[in-house]
All heavy atoms as an XYZ file, in Angstrom:
703
protein
N     -57.280     90.885    246.037
C     -57.292     89.649    246.859
C     -56.104     88.772    246.550
O     -55.767     88.529    245.394
C     -58.602     88.941    246.503
C     -58.748     87.652    247.309
S     -60.184     86.677    246.893
C     -61.553     87.816    246.698
N     -55.407     88.322    247.542
C     -54.192     87.475    247.350
C     -54.615     86.072    246.898
O     -55.643     85.560    247.345
C     -53.432     87.387    248.652
N     -53.894     85.495    245.988
C     -54.134     84.195    245.455
C     -53.389     83.153    246.258
O     -52.220     83.379    246.633
C     -53.722     84.204    243.988
C     -54.186     82.956    243.281
C     -53.752     82.965    241.720
O     -52.693     83.568    241.482
N     -54.577     82.463    240.914
N     -54.010     82.061    246.602
C     -53.298     80.994    247.326
C     -52.185     80.356    246.485
O     -52.393     80.246    245.310
C     -54.353     79.909    247.719
N     -51.101     80.031    247.119
C     -50.012     79.438    246.428
C     -50.221     77.944    246.298
O     -50.749     77.261    247.205
C     -48.677     79.657    247.113
C     -48.177     80.982    247.032
C     -46.773     81.079    247.774
O     -46.533     80.509    248.763
N     -45.859     81.767    247.034
N     -49.839     77.366    245.178
C     -49.836     75.943    244.936
C     -48.662     75.304    245.670
O     -47.761     76.000    246.028
C     -49.761     75.619    243.457
O     -48.432     75.802    242.987
N     -48.742     73.985    245.913
C     -47.569     73.369    246.604
C     -46.230     73.638    245.799
O     -45.210     73.882    246.446
C     -47.902     71.875    246.586
C     -49.432     71.894    246.564
C     -49.844     73.051    245.752
N     -46.296     73.639    244.481
C     -45.122     73.885    243.689
C     -44.562     75.335    243.876
O     -43.456     75.589    244.043
C     -45.322     73.590    242.209
C     -44.195     74.005    241.296
C     -42.903     73.166    241.578
C     -44.620     73.822    239.789
N     -45.512     76.246    243.852
C     -45.153     77.654    244.021
C     -44.438     77.879    245.414
O     -43.490     78.601    245.520
C     -46.357     78.583    243.882
C     -46.938     78.666    242.505
C     -48.263     79.276    242.452
O     -48.790     79.687    243.488
O     -48.829     79.434    241.337
N     -44.961     77.242    246.478
C     -44.395     77.377    247.761
C     -42.966     76.794    247.799
O     -42.037     77.302    248.341
C     -45.247     76.628    248.831
C     -46.519     77.347    249.095
C     -47.366     76.529    250.065
C     -48.687     77.218    250.293
N     -49.525     76.423    251.234
N     -42.793     75.579    247.145
C     -41.502     74.950    247.060
C     -40.461     75.859    246.292
O     -39.344     76.076    246.787
C     -41.548     73.666    246.303
C     -42.008     72.411    247.112
C     -42.116     71.230    246.144
C     -41.043     72.123    248.226
N     -40.915     76.318    245.182
C     -40.018     77.183    244.360
C     -39.613     78.433    245.102
O     -38.504     78.842    245.128
C     -40.597     77.424    242.956
C     -39.718     78.366    242.181
C     -40.761     76.106    242.209
N     -40.645     79.038    245.724
C     -40.379     80.277    246.457
C     -39.418     80.138    247.603
O     -38.889     81.149    248.053
C     -41.752     80.848    246.983
N     -39.137     78.875    248.087
C     -38.167     78.669    249.129
C     -36.678     78.959    248.644
O     -35.848     79.342    249.402
C     -38.215     77.257    249.656
C     -39.417     76.959    250.417
C     -39.506     75.464    250.744
O     -38.630     74.675    250.561
O     -40.527     75.063    251.433
N     -36.509     78.873    247.310
C     -35.143     79.034    246.788
C     -35.005     80.023    245.627
O     -33.974     80.410    245.261
C     -34.602     77.696    246.258
O     -35.494     77.187    245.290
C     -34.365     76.697    247.417
N     -36.202     80.491    245.133
C     -36.177     81.376    243.942
C     -37.056     82.600    244.265
O     -38.168     82.371    244.742
C     -36.668     80.666    242.680
C     -36.800     81.598    241.532
C     -35.803     79.404    242.363
N     -36.561     83.745    243.975
C     -37.384     84.959    244.017
C     -38.322     84.970    242.811
O     -37.806     84.996    241.638
C     -36.492     86.167    244.070
C     -37.309     87.524    244.205
C     -36.438     88.722    244.286
O     -35.267     88.585    244.681
O     -36.936     89.789    243.834
N     -39.563     84.958    243.008
C     -40.579     84.854    241.916
C     -41.255     86.184    241.675
O     -41.561     86.923    242.615
C     -41.587     83.804    242.237
C     -41.070     82.395    242.391
C     -42.179     81.433    242.914
C     -40.538     81.899    241.037
N     -41.535     86.484    240.417
C     -42.334     87.622    240.002
C     -43.608     87.145    239.305
O     -43.626     86.152    238.572
C     -41.507     88.455    238.998
C     -40.261     89.062    239.557
C     -39.471     89.816    238.512
O     -39.534     89.460    237.274
N     -38.769     90.890    238.865
N     -44.647     87.870    239.548
C     -45.970     87.526    238.907
C     -45.930     87.990    237.467
O     -45.502     89.187    237.156
C     -47.070     88.228    239.711
O     -47.053     87.687    241.068
C     -48.456     87.842    239.032
N     -46.357     87.209    236.580
C     -46.540     87.547    235.118
C     -47.984     87.358    234.793
O     -48.806     86.890    235.596
C     -45.670     86.609    234.197
O     -46.189     85.339    234.261
C     -44.193     86.641    234.648
N     -48.306     87.647    233.527
C     -49.766     87.479    233.165
C     -50.170     86.047    233.127
O     -51.358     85.724    233.397
C     -49.926     88.017    231.649
C     -49.918     89.492    231.541
C     -50.206     89.941    230.130
O     -49.981     89.230    229.199
N     -50.667     91.180    230.022
N     -49.307     85.114    232.892
C     -49.628     83.705    232.813
C     -49.191     82.861    234.081
O     -49.408     81.664    234.052
C     -49.075     83.099    231.524
O     -47.717     83.168    231.530
N     -48.549     83.486    234.983
C     -48.096     82.630    236.113
C     -46.905     83.385    236.894
O     -47.089     84.495    237.193
N     -45.895     82.602    237.203
C     -44.765     83.181    237.954
C     -43.519     82.957    237.170
O     -43.419     82.022    236.352
C     -44.681     82.492    239.312
C     -45.810     82.678    240.199
C     -45.732     81.862    241.434
C     -45.879     84.160    240.687
N     -42.477     83.817    237.383
C     -41.210     83.765    236.656
C     -40.091     83.957    237.656
O     -40.211     84.730    238.595
C     -41.239     84.801    235.592
C     -39.943     84.877    234.883
C     -39.941     86.003    233.796
N     -38.816     85.984    233.005
C     -38.435     86.841    232.083
N     -39.301     87.833    231.840
N     -37.355     86.710    231.403
N     -38.981     83.291    237.472
C     -37.758     83.497    238.268
C     -36.534     82.892    237.556
O     -36.578     82.374    236.475
N     -35.443     83.098    238.255
C     -34.139     82.603    237.755
C     -34.052     81.047    238.152
O     -34.294     80.687    239.236
C     -32.963     83.320    238.386
N     -33.783     80.287    237.146
C     -33.681     78.807    237.335
C     -32.415     78.509    238.263
O     -31.371     78.899    237.931
C     -33.600     78.159    235.988
S     -33.457     76.304    236.077
N     -32.622     77.738    239.310
C     -31.500     77.388    240.158
C     -30.681     76.284    239.636
O     -29.617     75.921    240.224
C     -32.220     76.943    241.459
C     -33.452     76.327    241.017
C     -33.900     77.200    239.846
N     -31.003     75.674    238.516
C     -30.338     74.512    237.963
C     -29.164     74.849    237.014
O     -28.501     73.974    236.536
C     -31.308     73.541    237.353
C     -32.377     73.163    238.274
C     -33.742     73.338    237.917
C     -32.152     72.642    239.569
C     -34.785     73.090    238.732
C     -33.189     72.286    240.422
C     -34.538     72.544    240.009
N     -29.004     76.126    236.751
C     -27.896     76.601    235.896
C     -27.782     78.097    236.121
O     -28.696     78.793    236.610
C     -28.278     76.314    234.400
C     -29.416     77.080    233.873
N     -29.235     78.261    233.192
C     -30.766     76.829    233.938
C     -30.473     78.702    232.831
N     -31.348     77.876    233.306
N     -26.715     78.723    235.694
C     -26.572     80.206    235.775
C     -27.660     80.849    234.846
O     -27.692     80.521    233.649
C     -25.186     80.494    235.241
C     -24.405     79.156    235.404
C     -25.462     78.120    235.227
N     -28.515     81.582    235.364
C     -29.758     82.049    234.589
C     -29.964     83.562    234.755
O     -30.761     84.048    235.546
C     -30.974     81.291    235.088
C     -32.181     81.562    234.225
O     -32.005     82.170    233.142
O     -33.278     81.186    234.596
N     -29.288     84.310    233.928
C     -29.454     85.762    233.940
C     -30.731     86.211    233.261
O     -31.234     87.289    233.415
C     -28.281     86.402    233.207
N     -31.326     85.255    232.482
C     -32.507     85.629    231.702
C     -33.845     85.415    232.477
O     -34.890     85.718    231.924
C     -32.651     84.847    230.377
O     -32.732     83.453    230.658
C     -31.423     85.112    229.529
N     -33.725     84.751    233.689
C     -34.961     84.356    234.438
C     -35.850     83.549    233.595
O     -37.090     83.964    233.369
C     -35.600     85.738    235.047
C     -34.656     86.484    235.915
C     -35.278     87.749    236.430
N     -36.469     87.548    237.270
C     -36.489     87.148    238.512
N     -35.380     86.951    239.148
N     -37.619     86.977    239.156
N     -35.386     82.515    233.079
C     -36.093     81.650    232.151
C     -37.052     80.612    232.773
O     -37.657     79.832    232.031
N     -37.153     80.664    234.068
C     -38.036     79.644    234.789
C     -39.384     80.191    234.902
O     -39.647     81.313    235.444
C     -37.431     79.357    236.230
C     -38.281     78.382    236.978
C     -38.183     77.012    236.543
C     -37.846     78.437    238.508
N     -40.444     79.465    234.466
C     -41.845     79.810    234.554
C     -42.594     78.785    235.292
O     -42.382     77.591    235.115
C     -42.411     80.078    233.179
C     -41.856     81.300    232.532
C     -40.687     81.290    231.868
C     -42.613     82.468    232.616
C     -40.209     82.460    231.263
C     -42.118     83.648    232.005
C     -40.919     83.659    231.328
O     -40.428     84.778    230.779
N     -43.597     79.182    236.120
C     -44.512     78.323    236.828
C     -45.917     78.675    236.379
O     -46.347     79.826    236.468
C     -44.297     78.465    238.316
C     -42.877     78.138    238.671
C     -45.278     77.556    239.102
C     -42.560     78.577    240.120
N     -46.655     77.692    235.940
C     -48.050     77.840    235.501
C     -48.819     76.546    235.658
O     -48.269     75.478    235.302
C     -48.000     78.307    234.039
C     -49.346     78.571    233.478
N     -50.119     79.626    233.829
C     -50.043     77.884    232.531
C     -51.218     79.606    233.183
N     -51.244     78.541    232.341
N     -49.934     76.642    236.256
C     -50.830     75.442    236.380
C     -50.155     74.278    237.115
O     -50.359     73.146    236.705
C     -51.339     75.052    235.078
C     -52.453     75.983    234.470
O     -53.057     76.765    235.269
N     -52.557     75.979    233.203
N     -49.399     74.601    238.167
C     -48.778     73.548    239.013
C     -47.572     72.808    238.296
O     -47.247     71.777    238.718
N     -47.010     73.443    237.313
C     -45.866     72.823    236.518
C     -44.850     73.964    236.393
O     -45.104     75.130    236.427
C     -46.247     72.377    235.147
C     -47.428     71.491    235.103
C     -47.236     70.095    235.074
N     -46.125     69.600    234.213
C     -45.550     68.394    234.345
N     -45.883     67.624    235.375
N     -44.625     68.060    233.550
N     -43.509     73.574    236.411
C     -42.448     74.443    236.122
C     -41.785     74.133    234.774
O     -41.804     72.986    234.376
C     -41.413     74.522    237.253
C     -40.552     73.254    237.333
C     -39.283     73.203    236.658
C     -40.916     72.143    238.044
C     -38.510     72.075    236.750
C     -40.150     71.072    238.168
C     -38.956     70.969    237.513
N     -41.261     75.104    234.095
C     -40.537     74.950    232.907
C     -39.429     76.001    232.751
O     -39.796     77.211    232.950
C     -41.366     74.952    231.666
C     -40.647     74.711    230.404
N     -40.271     73.465    230.010
C     -40.118     75.579    229.526
C     -39.631     73.537    228.826
N     -39.475     74.832    228.587
N     -38.202     75.611    232.540
C     -37.144     76.547    232.255
C     -36.887     76.538    230.733
O     -36.583     75.515    230.148
C     -35.837     76.254    232.981
S     -34.529     77.407    232.553
N     -37.083     77.707    230.131
C     -36.870     77.896    228.704
C     -35.410     77.895    228.294
O     -35.076     77.858    227.112
C     -37.609     79.046    228.182
C     -39.143     78.860    228.140
C     -39.871     79.298    229.145
C     -39.732     78.222    227.029
C     -41.254     78.977    229.056
C     -41.084     77.960    227.010
C     -41.829     78.375    228.068
N     -34.546     78.003    229.326
C     -33.088     77.992    229.016
C     -32.541     76.613    229.078
O     -31.811     76.177    228.146
C     -32.375     78.907    230.005
O     -32.783     80.236    229.904
N     -32.764     75.875    230.128
C     -32.132     74.585    230.292
C     -33.071     73.399    230.009
O     -32.668     72.247    229.902
C     -31.508     74.367    231.581
S     -32.638     74.099    232.979
N     -34.326     73.675    229.947
C     -35.308     72.609    229.612
C     -35.876     71.860    230.904
O     -36.701     70.968    230.671
N     -35.452     72.213    232.052
C     -35.915     71.555    233.288
C     -37.391     71.800    233.348
O     -37.960     72.878    233.027
C     -35.253     72.187    234.510
N     -38.186     70.732    233.736
C     -39.623     70.903    233.794
C     -40.221     69.818    234.635
O     -39.607     68.830    234.900
C     -40.259     70.861    232.401
C     -40.122     69.545    231.724
O     -40.860     68.644    231.999
N     -39.177     69.426    230.780
N     -41.472     70.011    235.057
C     -42.155     69.023    235.870
C     -43.093     69.616    236.826
O     -43.497     70.823    236.767
N     -43.429     68.787    237.848
C     -44.379     69.198    238.929
C     -43.580     69.342    240.313
O     -42.290     69.326    240.202
C     -45.475     68.206    239.060
C     -45.010     66.768    239.364
O     -43.817     66.576    239.718
O     -45.845     65.914    239.274
N     -44.274     69.410    241.389
C     -43.579     69.611    242.656
C     -42.683     68.471    242.983
O     -41.538     68.741    243.503
C     -44.592     69.761    243.747
N     -43.033     67.252    242.636
C     -42.132     66.134    242.928
C     -40.877     66.178    242.062
O     -39.760     65.987    242.584
C     -42.880     64.785    242.644
C     -43.957     64.612    243.667
C     -41.912     63.567    242.726
C     -44.938     63.435    243.447
N     -41.030     66.522    240.779
C     -39.802     66.668    239.914
C     -38.904     67.850    240.452
O     -37.683     67.657    240.422
C     -40.263     67.041    238.488
C     -41.047     65.921    237.871
O     -40.610     64.723    237.954
O     -42.115     66.172    237.277
N     -39.526     68.908    240.931
C     -38.748     70.008    241.454
C     -37.902     69.516    242.666
O     -36.721     69.731    242.707
C     -39.591     71.192    241.870
C     -38.888     72.284    242.467
C     -38.656     72.557    243.800
C     -38.328     73.379    241.788
N     -37.916     73.648    243.986
C     -37.647     74.236    242.739
C     -38.229     73.754    240.440
C     -37.029     75.419    242.386
C     -37.612     74.913    240.135
C     -36.991     75.792    241.102
N     -38.531     68.831    243.616
C     -37.895     68.458    244.787
C     -36.742     67.476    244.497
O     -35.660     67.426    245.003
C     -38.827     67.890    245.776
C     -38.311     67.970    247.197
C     -38.547     69.036    248.040
C     -37.563     67.055    247.916
N     -37.893     68.797    249.264
C     -37.260     67.524    249.206
C     -37.016     65.844    247.588
C     -36.493     66.935    250.130
C     -36.184     65.181    248.522
C     -36.003     65.750    249.819
N     -37.070     66.477    243.555
C     -36.035     65.486    243.087
C     -34.820     66.206    242.550
O     -33.740     65.876    242.903
C     -36.713     64.620    242.086
C     -37.669     63.600    242.641
S     -38.559     62.552    241.387
C     -37.366     62.328    240.039
N     -35.067     67.069    241.674
C     -33.899     67.773    240.949
C     -33.171     68.664    241.897
O     -31.942     68.661    241.902
C     -34.513     68.573    239.776
C     -33.437     69.106    238.915
C     -34.120     69.719    237.633
N     -33.105     70.179    236.824
C     -32.801     69.635    235.618
N     -33.509     68.648    235.188
N     -31.784     70.125    234.867
N     -33.800     69.380    242.745
C     -33.167     70.316    243.666
C     -32.371     69.621    244.723
O     -31.260     70.074    245.020
C     -34.281     71.194    244.330
C     -33.654     72.376    245.145
C     -32.928     73.433    244.218
C     -34.820     73.085    245.889
N     -32.825     68.472    245.187
C     -32.142     67.748    246.280
C     -31.446     66.478    245.824
O     -30.890     65.791    246.664
C     -33.128     67.388    247.343
C     -33.765     68.608    247.917
N     -33.040     69.416    248.843
C     -34.965     69.256    247.813
C     -33.796     70.450    249.218
N     -34.956     70.365    248.561
N     -31.433     66.185    244.546
C     -30.744     64.984    244.014
C     -31.281     63.673    244.611
O     -30.627     62.746    244.780
N     -32.642     63.686    244.798
C     -33.302     62.590    245.390
C     -34.055     61.729    244.350
O     -34.304     62.180    243.239
C     -34.290     63.026    246.430
N     -34.453     60.567    244.783
C     -35.307     59.774    243.847
C     -36.758     60.081    244.089
O     -37.084     60.771    244.992
C     -35.024     58.196    244.071
C     -35.350     57.702    245.466
O     -36.106     58.345    246.205
O     -34.768     56.757    245.904
N     -37.594     59.499    243.241
C     -39.008     59.782    243.317
C     -39.670     59.413    244.622
O     -40.475     60.161    245.158
C     -39.800     59.192    242.109
C     -41.198     59.620    242.098
C     -41.904     59.192    240.789
O     -41.282     58.494    239.948
O     -43.103     59.505    240.658
N     -39.314     58.238    245.126
C     -39.949     57.767    246.390
C     -39.553     58.680    247.533
O     -40.404     58.983    248.383
C     -39.404     56.310    246.626
N     -38.305     59.097    247.611
C     -37.876     60.037    248.697
C     -38.619     61.319    248.560
O     -39.088     61.914    249.561
C     -36.361     60.219    248.606
O     -35.688     58.946    248.711
C     -35.887     61.152    249.709
N     -38.690     61.937    247.376
C     -39.370     63.200    247.136
C     -40.785     63.128    247.518
O     -41.393     63.972    248.156
C     -39.171     63.608    245.716
N     -41.430     62.050    247.061
C     -42.870     61.894    247.278
C     -43.187     61.755    248.830
O     -44.105     62.387    249.352
C     -43.368     60.602    246.623
O     -43.175     60.769    245.197
C     -44.931     60.393    246.866
N     -42.368     60.986    249.522
C     -42.468     60.796    250.946
C     -42.251     62.113    251.716
O     -43.055     62.509    252.604
C     -41.565     59.750    251.520
N     -41.277     62.855    251.269
C     -40.869     64.105    251.874
C     -42.053     65.127    251.709
O     -42.460     65.800    252.691
C     -39.656     64.641    251.321
C     -39.194     65.941    251.969
N     -38.391     65.926    253.111
C     -39.353     67.204    251.669
C     -38.131     67.146    253.483
N     -38.719     67.999    252.641
N     -42.589     65.191    250.570
C     -43.604     66.254    250.243
C     -44.884     65.779    250.900
O     -45.669     66.649    251.313
C     -43.792     66.415    248.730
C     -42.603     67.017    248.015
C     -42.828     66.971    246.507
C     -42.433     68.444    248.505
N     -45.160     64.463    251.042
C     -46.393     64.022    251.699
C     -46.381     64.466    253.204
O     -47.476     64.590    253.734
C     -46.500     62.552    251.566
N     -45.179     64.554    253.807
C     -45.044     64.929    255.175
C     -45.345     66.386    255.353
O     -45.598     66.837    256.473
C     -43.670     64.609    255.693
C     -43.412     63.208    255.951
C     -42.146     62.917    256.722
N     -40.987     63.607    256.202
C     -40.050     63.036    255.438
N     -40.195     61.807    255.082
N     -39.008     63.627    255.014
N     -45.292     67.158    254.238
C     -45.501     68.587    254.290
C     -44.355     69.340    254.927
O     -44.571     70.473    255.460
N     -43.219     68.732    254.928
C     -42.014     69.447    255.450
C     -41.441     70.367    254.469
O     -41.444     70.138    253.299
C     -40.934     68.299    255.705
O     -41.500     67.251    256.381
C     -39.769     68.823    256.531
N     -41.008     71.515    254.939
C     -40.390     72.524    254.050
C     -39.219     71.829    253.267
O     -38.549     71.005    253.746
C     -39.795     73.617    254.972
C     -40.674     73.470    256.173
C     -41.060     72.046    256.380
N     -39.120     72.241    252.005
C     -38.286     71.621    251.091
C     -36.821     71.610    251.432
O     -36.039     70.745    250.994
N     -36.345     72.535    252.249
C     -34.876     72.615    252.476
C     -34.522     72.197    253.900
O     -33.528     72.618    254.366
C     -34.383     74.080    252.153
C     -35.027     75.103    253.108
O     -35.955     74.800    253.839
O     -34.632     76.240    253.039
N     -35.333     71.405    254.501
C     -35.045     71.068    255.874
C     -34.347     69.664    256.049
O     -33.183     69.522    255.649
C     -36.260     71.126    256.793
O     -37.169     70.194    256.433
N     -34.991     68.729    256.602
C     -34.309     67.540    257.178
C     -33.611     66.586    256.354
O     -32.788     65.778    256.861
C     -35.372     66.759    258.043
C     -36.422     66.231    257.116
C     -35.946     67.633    259.159
C     -37.415     65.253    257.734
N     -33.801     66.480    255.124
C     -33.225     65.405    254.282
C     -31.712     65.552    254.084
O     -31.260     66.707    253.904
C     -34.000     65.340    252.913
C     -33.601     64.075    252.207
O     -34.223     63.069    252.459
O     -32.670     64.068    251.389
N     -31.011     64.489    254.031
C     -29.550     64.591    253.788
C     -29.196     65.154    252.391
O     -28.123     65.685    252.216
C     -28.969     63.226    253.888
C     -29.255     62.222    252.819
C     -30.493     61.387    253.049
O     -31.249     61.714    254.037
O     -30.773     60.486    252.269
N     -30.145     65.067    251.476
C     -29.895     65.641    250.147
C     -29.987     67.105    250.166
O     -29.439     67.814    249.238
C     -30.935     65.120    249.150
C     -30.944     63.613    249.054
N     -29.824     62.934    248.421
C     -31.801     62.635    249.395
C     -30.067     61.651    248.460
N     -31.237     61.454    248.984
N     -30.510     67.769    251.195
C     -30.664     69.207    251.220
C     -29.352     69.902    251.313
O     -29.282     71.159    251.058
C     -31.544     69.625    252.321
O     -31.028     69.376    253.593
N     -28.247     69.246    251.613
C     -26.924     69.901    251.682
C     -26.289     70.011    250.304
O     -25.240     70.599    250.153
C     -26.050     69.173    252.622
C     -26.514     69.312    253.999
O     -27.089     70.344    254.475
N     -26.298     68.256    254.856
N     -26.865     69.397    249.292
C     -26.327     69.441    247.915
C     -26.487     70.809    247.321
O     -27.588     71.387    247.454
C     -26.926     68.376    247.123
C     -26.507     67.032    247.404
C     -26.976     65.986    246.387
C     -26.519     64.599    246.760
N     -26.820     63.675    245.678
N     -25.530     71.355    246.689
C     -25.702     72.664    246.014
C     -26.641     72.523    244.822
O     -26.784     71.499    244.284
C     -24.300     73.022    245.559
C     -23.550     71.693    245.432
C     -24.228     70.840    246.448
N     -27.278     73.664    244.514
C     -28.208     73.703    243.400
C     -27.414     73.574    242.089
O     -26.406     73.997    241.901
C     -28.977     75.037    243.345
S     -29.954     75.275    244.768
């Protein structure tokens, strides 16, 4: 049976290829060159063991798009895909 994705998992999956692990999901962190795939997602939180990036869906969107918390919160509340309409979405990872 397929497991439903959390909002964070959906956001991360837009930019990162994720693999299932025993404790959650794992992928290459987009915030630095990451050959070790040090990014982990578990219980609605992300953490990169290489660069230390961590947080929830709002933190992910803020960091990925260079936005402030109010912008990220408003964007996520609209349910808009993470890489669409905002002017911050043109910023490189």
